[in-house]
C-alpha positions as CSV (number, residue, x, y, z in Angstrom):
1,X,30.0,-47.1,26.0
2,X,28.7,-45.5,29.2
3,X,32.2,-44.6,30.3
4,X,32.8,-43.0,27.0
5,X,29.5,-41.0,27.2
6,X,30.4,-39.9,30.7
7,X,33.8,-38.8,29.6
8,X,32.3,-36.9,26.7
9,X,29.9,-35.2,29.1
10,X,32.7,-34.2,31.4
11,X,34.7,-32.6,28.5
12,X,33.5,-29.1,28.0
13,X,33.5,-27.7,24.5
14,X,36.4,-25.4,23.7
15,X,35.5,-22.0,22.7
16,X,35.8,-20.7,19.2
17,X,39.3,-20.7,17.8
18,X,41.4,-17.6,18.3
19,X,40.9,-15.0,15.7
20,X,43.9,-12.8,15.2
21,X,43.1,-9.1,15.4
22,X,45.4,-7.0,13.3
23,X,45.1,-3.5,14.5
24,X,45.8,-0.8,12.0
25,X,48.7,1.2,13.3
26,X,48.6,4.8,12.3
27,X,52.0,6.4,12.1
28,X,52.4,10.1,11.6
29,X,55.7,10.9,10.1
30,X,57.0,14.2,11.6
31,X,59.9,15.6,9.8
32,X,61.6,18.4,11.7
33,X,62.7,21.4,9.9
34,X,66.4,21.3,9.7
35,X,68.6,23.9,8.3
36,X,71.3,21.4,7.4
37,X,70.6,19.3,4.4
38,X,72.5,16.2,5.5
39,X,70.7,16.0,8.8
40,X,67.4,16.2,7.1
41,X,68.3,13.2,4.8
42,X,69.4,11.1,7.7
43,X,66.2,11.8,9.6
44,X,64.1,10.8,6.5
45,X,65.9,7.6,6.0
46,X,65.6,6.6,9.6
47,X,61.9,7.3,9.6
48,X,61.3,5.3,6.4
49,X,63.2,2.3,7.9
50,X,61.1,2.4,11.0
51,X,57.9,2.5,8.9
52,X,59.0,-0.4,6.8
53,X,59.8,-2.5,9.9
54,X,56.5,-1.7,11.5
55,X,54.5,-2.3,8.3
56,X,56.0,-5.8,7.6
57,X,52.6,-7.7,7.7
58,X,54.0,-11.2,7.5
59,X,56.1,-10.6,10.6
60,X,53.1,-9.1,12.5
61,X,50.8,-12.0,11.5
62,X,53.4,-14.6,12.5
63,X,53.8,-13.0,15.9
64,X,50.1,-12.9,16.4
65,X,49.7,-16.6,15.4
66,X,52.4,-17.6,17.8
67,X,50.8,-15.7,20.6
68,X,47.4,-17.4,19.8
69,X,49.1,-20.8,19.7
70,X,50.7,-20.1,23.0
71,X,47.4,-19.3,24.6
72,X,45.8,-22.4,23.1
73,X,48.6,-24.6,24.5
74,X,48.2,-23.1,27.9
75,X,44.4,-23.8,27.8
76,X,45.0,-27.4,26.8
77,X,47.5,-27.9,29.5
78,X,45.1,-26.5,32.1
79,X,42.2,-28.7,30.8
80,X,44.4,-31.8,31.0
81,X,45.4,-30.9,34.5
82,X,42.0,-29.9,35.9
83,X,39.5,-32.2,34.0
84,X,41.5,-35.4,33.4
85,X,43.8,-35.1,36.4
86,X,46.5,-36.6,34.3
87,X,49.4,-34.6,35.6
88,X,50.3,-33.1,39.0
89,X,50.5,-29.5,40.0
90,X,54.3,-29.6,39.9
91,X,54.4,-31.0,36.3
92,X,51.8,-28.4,35.3
93,X,54.0,-25.6,36.6
94,X,57.0,-27.0,34.8
95,X,55.3,-27.4,31.4
96,X,53.6,-24.0,31.7
97,X,57.1,-22.4,32.3
98,X,58.4,-24.3,29.3
99,X,55.6,-23.0,27.1
100,X,56.4,-19.4,28.2
101,X,60.1,-19.8,27.6
102,X,60.0,-21.7,24.2
103,X,58.7,-18.7,22.1
104,X,61.0,-19.5,19.2
105,X,60.0,-23.2,19.0
106,X,56.3,-22.2,18.9
107,X,57.0,-19.8,16.0
108,X,59.0,-22.5,14.1
109,X,56.5,-25.4,14.6
110,X,53.4,-23.2,14.2
111,X,51.9,-25.5,11.5
112,X,53.0,-28.8,13.0
113,X,50.7,-29.2,16.0
114,X,51.5,-32.8,17.0
115,X,55.3,-32.3,16.8
116,X,55.0,-29.1,18.8
117,X,53.0,-30.9,21.5
118,X,55.5,-33.7,21.7
119,X,58.4,-31.2,22.0
120,X,56.6,-29.4,24.8
121,X,55.4,-32.6,26.5
122,X,51.7,-32.0,26.1
123,X,50.1,-35.3,25.1
124,X,46.4,-35.9,25.3
125,X,45.5,-39.0,27.4
126,X,42.1,-39.3,25.9
127,X,41.7,-39.7,22.2
128,X,38.2,-38.3,22.3
129,X,39.6,-34.9,23.3
130,X,41.9,-34.9,20.3
131,X,39.1,-35.9,17.9
132,X,36.9,-33.2,19.3
133,X,39.5,-30.6,18.7
134,X,39.9,-31.9,15.1
135,X,36.2,-31.7,14.5
136,X,36.1,-28.2,15.9
137,X,39.0,-27.1,13.7
138,X,37.2,-28.5,10.6
139,X,34.0,-26.7,11.4
140,X,35.8,-23.4,11.8
141,X,38.1,-23.8,8.8
142,X,35.7,-21.8,6.5
143,X,35.7,-19.0,9.0
144,X,39.5,-18.9,9.1
145,X,39.6,-18.8,5.3
146,X,37.4,-15.7,5.3
147,X,39.5,-14.1,7.9
148,X,42.7,-14.8,5.9
149,X,41.1,-13.2,2.9
150,X,40.3,-10.1,5.0
151,X,43.9,-10.1,6.3
152,X,45.3,-10.3,2.7
153,X,43.1,-7.4,1.6
154,X,44.2,-5.5,4.7
155,X,47.9,-6.2,3.8
156,X,47.3,-5.1,0.3
157,X,45.7,-1.9,1.5
158,X,48.6,-1.3,3.8
159,X,51.1,-1.7,0.9
160,X,49.2,0.9,-1.1
161,X,49.2,3.3,1.8
162,X,52.9,2.7,2.2
163,X,53.5,3.6,-1.5
164,X,51.4,6.8,-1.1
165,X,53.3,7.7,2.0
166,X,56.6,7.2,0.3
167,X,55.5,9.4,-2.5
168,X,54.4,12.1,0.0
169,X,57.8,11.8,1.8
170,X,59.6,12.2,-1.5
171,X,57.5,15.3,-2.4
172,X,58.1,16.7,1.1
173,X,61.9,16.1,0.7
174,X,61.9,17.8,-2.7
175,X,60.1,20.8,-1.2
176,X,62.5,21.0,1.6
177,X,65.4,20.7,-0.8
178,X,64.1,23.6,-2.9
179,X,63.5,25.7,0.2
180,X,67.0,25.1,1.4
181,X,68.4,26.0,-2.0
182,X,66.4,29.3,-1.9
183,X,67.7,30.1,1.5
184,X,71.2,29.3,0.5
185,X,70.9,31.7,-2.5
186,X,69.4,34.4,-0.4
187,X,72.2,34.0,2.2
188,X,74.9,34.2,-0.5
189,X,73.3,37.3,-1.9
190,X,73.2,38.9,1.6
191,X,76.9,38.0,2.1
192,X,77.8,39.6,-1.2
193,X,75.9,42.8,-0.3
194,X,77.5,42.9,3.1
195,X,80.9,42.4,1.5
196,X,80.3,45.3,-0.8
197,X,79.2,47.5,2.1
198,X,82.4,46.6,4.0
199,X,84.6,47.4,1.0
200,X,82.8,50.8,0.6
201,X,83.3,51.5,4.3
202,X,87.0,50.6,4.1
203,X,87.4,53.0,1.1
204,X,85.8,55.8,3.0
205,X,87.9,55.2,6.1
206,X,91.1,55.1,4.0
207,X,90.1,58.4,2.4
208,X,89.4,60.0,5.8
209,X,92.7,58.6,7.2
210,X,94.6,60.1,4.2
211,X,93.0,63.5,4.9
212,X,93.8,63.3,8.6
213,X,97.5,62.5,7.9
214,X,97.7,65.3,5.4
215,X,96.2,67.7,7.9
216,X,98.6,66.5,10.6
217,X,101.6,67.1,8.3
218,X,100.4,70.6,7.5
219,X,99.9,71.4,11.2
220,X,103.4,70.1,12.0
221,X,104.9,72.3,9.3
222,X,103.0,75.3,10.6
223,X,104.0,74.6,14.2
224,X,107.7,74.3,13.2
225,X,107.6,77.6,11.4
226,X,106.0,79.3,14.4
227,X,108.5,77.8,16.8
228,X,111.4,79.0,14.6
229,X,110.0,82.5,14.7
230,X,109.5,82.5,18.4
231,X,113.1,81.2,18.9
232,X,114.4,84.1,16.8
233,X,112.4,86.6,18.9
234,X,113.6,85.1,22.2
235,X,117.2,85.2,21.0
236,X,116.9,88.9,20.3
237,X,115.4,89.6,23.8
238,X,117.5,90.0,27.1
239,X,117.8,86.8,29.2
240,X,115.4,86.4,32.0
241,X,118.1,86.0,34.7
242,X,119.5,89.4,33.7
243,X,116.1,90.9,34.1
244,X,115.6,89.3,37.5
245,X,119.1,90.4,38.6
246,X,118.4,94.1,37.6
247,X,115.0,94.0,39.3
248,X,116.6,92.6,42.5
249,X,119.2,95.4,42.5
250,X,116.7,98.1,42.0
251,X,114.1,96.8,44.5
252,X,116.3,95.2,47.2
253,X,120.0,96.1,47.2
254,X,119.7,99.8,46.5
255,X,117.0,100.4,49.2
256,X,119.1,98.5,51.7
257,X,122.2,100.6,50.9
258,X,120.2,103.8,51.2
259,X,118.9,102.6,54.6
260,X,122.3,101.8,55.8
261,X,123.6,105.2,54.7
262,X,120.8,106.9,56.6
263,X,121.6,105.0,59.8
264,X,125.2,105.8,59.5
265,X,124.4,109.5,59.1
266,X,122.1,109.4,62.2
267,X,124.9,107.8,64.2
268,X,127.4,110.4,63.1
269,X,125.0,113.2,64.0
270,X,124.2,111.6,67.4
271,X,127.9,111.3,68.4
272,X,128.7,114.9,67.5
273,X,129.1,117.3,70.5
274,X,126.0,119.5,71.4
275,X,126.4,123.2,70.8
276,X,125.8,125.9,73.4
277,X,123.2,127.6,71.3
278,X,121.0,124.5,71.2
279,X,121.2,124.1,75.0
280,X,120.1,127.7,75.6
281,X,117.2,127.4,73.2
282,X,116.0,124.2,75.0
283,X,116.2,125.7,78.5
284,X,114.2,128.7,77.4
285,X,111.5,126.6,75.8
286,X,111.3,124.4,78.9
287,X,111.0,127.3,81.3
288,X,108.2,128.8,79.2
289,X,106.1,125.6,79.2
290,X,106.7,125.1,83.0
291,X,105.4,128.5,83.8
292,X,102.3,128.1,81.6
293,X,101.5,124.7,83.3
294,X,101.9,126.2,86.8
295,X,99.5,129.0,86.0
296,X,96.9,126.6,84.7
297,X,97.2,124.4,87.8
298,X,96.7,127.4,90.1
299,X,93.6,128.5,88.2
300,X,92.1,125.0,88.4
301,X,92.9,124.8,92.1
302,X,91.4,128.2,92.8
303,X,88.2,127.3,90.9
304,X,87.8,124.0,92.8
305,X,88.4,125.7,96.2
306,X,85.9,128.4,95.3
307,X,83.2,125.9,94.3
308,X,83.9,123.8,97.4
309,X,83.6,126.9,99.7
310,X,80.3,127.9,98.0
311,X,79.0,124.4,98.5
312,X,80.0,124.4,102.1
313,X,78.4,127.7,102.7
314,X,75.2,126.5,101.1
315,X,75.2,123.4,103.2
316,X,75.2,125.6,106.4
317,X,72.0,127.3,105.4
318,X,70.3,124.5,103.3
319,X,71.2,121.1,104.7
320,X,68.3,119.4,102.9
321,X,69.9,120.1,99.5
322,X,72.8,117.7,100.1
323,X,70.2,114.9,100.9
324,X,68.4,115.7,97.7
325,X,71.7,115.7,95.7
326,X,72.7,112.3,97.2
327,X,69.2,110.9,96.6
328,X,69.3,112.1,93.0
329,X,72.7,110.6,92.5
330,X,71.6,107.3,94.0
331,X,68.6,107.3,91.8
332,X,70.7,107.9,88.7
333,X,73.1,105.1,89.7
334,X,70.2,102.8,90.5
335,X,68.7,103.6,87.1
336,X,72.0,102.8,85.4
337,X,72.4,99.6,87.4
338,X,68.8,98.5,86.6
339,X,69.3,99.3,82.9
340,X,72.5,97.3,82.7
341,X,70.9,94.4,84.6
342,X,67.9,94.4,82.3
343,X,70.2,94.3,79.3
344,X,72.1,91.4,80.8
345,X,68.9,89.6,81.6
346,X,67.5,90.2,78.2
347,X,70.7,88.9,76.6
348,X,70.6,85.8,78.8
349,X,66.9,85.2,78.0
350,X,67.6,85.5,74.3
351,X,70.5,83.2,74.4
352,X,68.5,80.7,76.4
353,X,65.6,80.9,74.0
354,X,67.9,80.1,71.1
355,X,69.4,77.2,73.0
356,X,66.1,75.8,74.0
357,X,64.6,76.1,70.5
358,X,67.6,74.2,69.2
359,X,67.3,71.4,71.7
360,X,63.6,71.3,72.7
361,X,60.9,73.3,71.0
362,X,58.8,74.9,73.8
363,X,55.2,73.7,74.1
364,X,52.5,76.2,74.8
365,X,50.5,75.3,77.9
366,X,46.8,76.0,77.3
367,X,46.1,75.9,81.1
368,X,48.8,78.6,81.8
369,X,47.6,80.7,78.9
370,X,44.0,80.6,80.2
371,X,45.3,81.4,83.7
372,X,47.3,84.4,82.5
373,X,44.2,85.7,80.5
374,X,42.1,85.4,83.6
375,X,44.8,87.2,85.7
376,X,44.8,90.1,83.2
377,X,41.1,90.4,83.3
378,X,41.1,90.3,87.1
379,X,43.8,92.9,87.3
380,X,41.9,95.2,84.9
381,X,38.6,94.9,86.9
382,X,40.3,95.2,90.3
383,X,42.3,98.2,89.4
384,X,39.3,100.4,89.2
385,X,37.9,99.1,92.5
386,X,41.2,99.6,94.3
387,X,41.6,103.2,93.1
388,X,38.1,104.0,94.3
389,X,38.4,102.5,97.7
390,X,42.1,103.3,98.5
391,X,41.6,106.9,99.6
392,X,38.7,106.0,101.9
393,X,40.5,103.3,103.7
394,X,43.6,105.4,104.2
395,X,41.4,108.1,105.8
396,X,39.7,105.6,108.0
397,X,42.9,104.0,109.2
398,X,44.8,107.4,109.7
399,X,47.9,106.1,108.0
400,X,50.1,107.7,105.4
401,X,51.8,105.6,102.7
402,X,54.8,107.3,101.2
403,X,55.3,107.5,97.4
404,X,57.8,104.7,97.3
405,X,56.2,102.4,99.9
406,X,54.3,100.2,97.6
407,X,57.4,99.6,95.5
408,X,59.5,98.5,98.5
409,X,57.5,96.1,100.6
410,X,53.9,95.8,99.7
411,X,54.6,95.9,96.0
412,X,56.6,92.7,96.3
413,X,53.5,90.7,96.4
414,X,52.1,92.0,93.1
415,X,48.7,93.2,92.1
416,X,46.9,90.1,93.1
417,X,48.2,90.1,96.7
418,X,47.5,93.8,97.3
419,X,43.9,93.3,96.3
420,X,43.7,90.4,98.8
421,X,45.2,92.7,101.5
422,X,42.7,95.5,100.8
423,X,39.5,93.7,100.0
424,X,39.5,90.2,101.4
425,X,38.3,90.2,105.0
426,X,36.5,86.9,105.1
427,X,39.6,84.9,106.0
428,X,40.5,87.1,109.0
429,X,37.3,87.5,110.9
430,X,38.7,85.5,113.8
431,X,41.2,88.3,114.4
432,X,39.0,90.9,116.2
433,X,35.4,89.9,115.8
434,X,32.9,90.8,113.1
435,X,33.5,94.6,113.5
436,X,37.2,94.4,112.8
437,X,38.5,96.7,110.0
438,X,41.7,95.8,108.0
439,X,44.5,98.3,108.3
440,X,47.4,98.8,105.9
441,X,50.7,99.6,107.5
442,X,53.5,101.7,106.1
443,X,56.9,100.1,105.2
444,X,58.5,101.5,108.5
445,X,55.8,99.9,110.5
446,X,56.4,96.6,108.7
447,X,60.1,96.8,109.5
448,X,59.4,97.5,113.1
449,X,57.0,94.6,113.3
450,X,59.7,92.3,111.8
451,X,62.3,93.5,114.3
452,X,59.8,93.1,117.2
453,X,58.9,89.5,116.3
454,X,62.5,88.4,115.3
455,X,62.2,89.1,111.6
456,X,59.7,86.3,111.1
457,X,62.5,83.6,110.8
458,X,61.9,81.2,113.6
459,X,58.2,81.5,114.3
460,X,55.1,80.2,112.6
461,X,53.5,83.7,112.2
462,X,52.5,84.4,108.6
463,X,53.0,87.6,106.8
464,X,49.4,88.6,107.5
465,X,50.4,89.3,111.1
466,X,52.7,92.0,109.9
467,X,50.5,93.6,107.3
468,X,46.9,92.9,108.3
469,X,45.5,93.3,111.9
470,X,42.3,94.6,113.4
471,X,42.2,98.2,114.6
472,X,42.2,97.8,118.3
473,X,43.5,100.3,120.8
474,X,44.8,97.7,123.3
475,X,46.0,94.4,121.6
476,X,48.1,91.7,123.3
477,X,50.3,88.8,122.2
478,X,47.5,86.3,122.1
479,X,45.6,88.3,119.5
480,X,48.8,88.5,117.4
481,X,49.3,84.7,117.7
482,X,45.8,84.1,116.4
483,X,46.7,86.0,113.3
484,X,48.6,82.9,112.0
485,X,45.6,80.6,112.5
486,X,44.0,81.5,109.2
487,X,41.8,78.9,107.4
488,X,43.3,79.7,104.0
489,X,46.2,77.3,104.1
490,X,47.4,78.0,100.5
491,X,47.5,81.8,101.1
492,X,49.4,81.3,104.4
493,X,52.0,79.1,102.6
494,X,52.4,81.6,99.7
495,X,52.9,84.5,102.1
496,X,55.3,82.4,104.2
497,X,57.3,81.7,101.1
498,X,57.5,85.4,100.2
499,X,58.5,86.2,103.8
500,X,61.3,83.6,103.6
501,X,62.5,85.3,100.4
502,X,62.4,88.7,102.1
503,X,64.5,87.4,105.0
504,X,67.1,85.9,102.7
505,X,66.3,82.2,103.2
506,X,68.0,80.0,100.7
507,X,65.4,78.5,98.4
508,X,65.5,74.8,97.6
509,X,67.0,74.4,94.2
510,X,65.3,72.1,91.9
511,X,68.5,71.7,89.9
512,X,70.5,70.3,92.8
513,X,73.5,68.4,91.4
514,X,73.6,65.8,94.1
515,X,69.8,65.1,93.8
516,X,70.0,64.7,90.0
517,X,73.1,62.5,90.2
518,X,71.3,60.2,92.6
519,X,68.2,60.1,90.4
520,X,70.2,59.3,87.3
521,X,72.3,56.6,89.0
522,X,69.2,54.8,90.3
523,X,69.1,51.4,88.6
524,X,65.5,50.7,89.5
525,X,64.1,53.3,87.1
526,X,64.2,52.8,83.4
527,X,66.1,55.2,81.2
528,X,63.0,56.2,79.3
529,X,61.2,57.1,82.6
530,X,64.2,59.1,83.8
531,X,64.4,61.2,80.6
532,X,60.6,61.7,80.6
533,X,60.7,62.9,84.3
534,X,63.6,65.2,83.7
535,X,61.9,66.6,80.6
536,X,58.7,67.2,82.6
537,X,60.7,69.1,85.3
538,X,62.4,71.2,82.7
539,X,59.0,72.1,81.1
540,X,57.7,73.0,84.6
541,X,60.7,75.3,85.2
542,X,60.3,76.9,81.8
543,X,56.6,77.5,82.4
544,X,57.3,79.1,85.8
545,X,60.0,81.3,84.2
546,X,57.5,82.4,81.5
547,X,55.0,83.2,84.2
548,X,57.5,85.4,85.9
549,X,58.4,87.1,82.7
550,X,54.7,87.7,81.9
551,X,54.2,89.1,85.3
552,X,57.2,91.5,84.9
553,X,55.8,92.7,81.5
554,X,52.3,93.2,82.9
555,X,53.6,95.3,85.8
556,X,56.3,97.2,83.9
557,X,54.3,100.4,83.9
558,X,53.2,100.3,87.6
559,X,56.4,102.0,88.9
560,X,57.5,98.9,90.8
561,X,60.8,98.4,89.2
562,X,62.3,96.4,92.1
563,X,59.6,93.7,91.8
564,X,60.1,93.6,88.0
565,X,63.8,93.1,88.5
566,X,63.3,90.4,91.1
567,X,60.8,88.6,88.8
568,X,63.1,88.8,85.9
569,X,66.0,87.4,88.0
570,X,63.7,84.6,89.2
571,X,62.8,83.8,85.6
572,X,66.5,83.7,84.6
573,X,67.2,81.4,87.5
574,X,64.4,79.1,86.4
575,X,65.8,79.1,82.8
576,X,69.3,78.3,84.1
577,X,67.9,75.5,86.2
578,X,66.1,74.1,83.2
579,X,69.3,74.3,81.2
580,X,71.2,72.5,83.9
581,X,68.6,69.8,84.1
582,X,68.8,69.2,80.3
583,X,72.6,69.2,80.4
584,X,72.5,66.6,83.1
585,X,70.5,64.4,80.7
586,X,73.0,65.0,78.0
587,X,75.9,64.1,80.3
588,X,74.2,61.0,81.4
589,X,73.6,59.9,77.8
């Protein structure tokens, strides 16, 4: 008894029996809208078959019971293995695998519990366990009956819903059928209307085609009549080749024959012997013309001899007239030469300006513009001062400046340099002390000073030693050497440059071909830097040329034509050098 009680205590009560839960499956039938009637019917039949298979309640209940029985058998097998320790782990795994695989046997022997357990090899070793299960099943039998009633009512409700759904499907099918029939009627009606329109269009086209054919036939008949008339007219006219032949005879053959006749006549006349009467007439005419020409030659010779004798006689008593005549002639020639040179320069400048504007548009330098404005203002202010002090200084220095002196030598340095020569004494106080007075020399004195000191070529004496010196009665070579020791270095360099130009020294050309070739062939300098440097040099040359032109314009009315010409020539040279530099760049590129 104690052993039975202990075994009963060890056995745990099994939980309540499995209650099958039948879930209500909601299926929404979606019938696609099909244009074809047969496809729609097939789709509806397929959906109704699926719904019938899914809503077979007996099949669903059977599946759920089999699932519940399978779980119950697995629990019993686990209880026998763990609580009673009746089978080993290996046997437990084999029997569990058998329960999982034998799904069909469980469904067949669902009501025969003992036979199912024997088939699967699940036998209870303790009878108490089996009795306990029977008692638990009897207690819960009433509950299962209630659940079965609920299931039956649920199945009945599902059948009713199925019938309602089938009715709805039939109604939907009928509506769809009616809709398809309406669409079919509408389509047939549209096709009939379209067919009528096509027939009407064909009739219209046939009518138009008939009219077109009729018109073509009329045009053909009319053209035929016109061609027949034209052929008759052409047959009446003369052939074209005959017209061309007549035209050729009148315009070509007859003139050629006339020309040949004329040539033959001239040849006959030429080969006829000359008559004596014609020879006599020709000799008389020749003698008359010869005498007339001889008398005219004698008259001209006498007039020229007479004018020459008069001129020689005047020269004996007025020798200065010949000098004036020669001077006048030289001046006229010089004026013509200057005029032609100015025209050439102006033409070169205009051509250069056009070329530069095409290649490089010139930039206006603000600094140079301001410098030119200042120079103009300084010239205007200094002009009055120079005119007031000029006569006094000439009287003090007892020198006479001829009318053309300023235009020959001193005028070369321009307005700015002449003001420095007359007024600036601060830079030359070392020449003769504080009481020294500047003296302006004449062109002849300048030339003599040049010849005395070797033309200023191979010495370091500046141009100030030739133009400016203190008025001393007895000066020596040491005082003249001190003239070149001026503190104004820039002024000395400028005057030395002008002196070199006077003596004909060859200036250093910026546009030297060899120098530019070496510069462009230098590989250490980048191409961009080369072009920029050359462009800068060209701009510098153009700015210098413009300054020279501006200077020539400003001094055009000061009667120093030679300086203006030299400045214009210098400007043209600068322009030409700038063009050469730019052409070098183009050749290099």
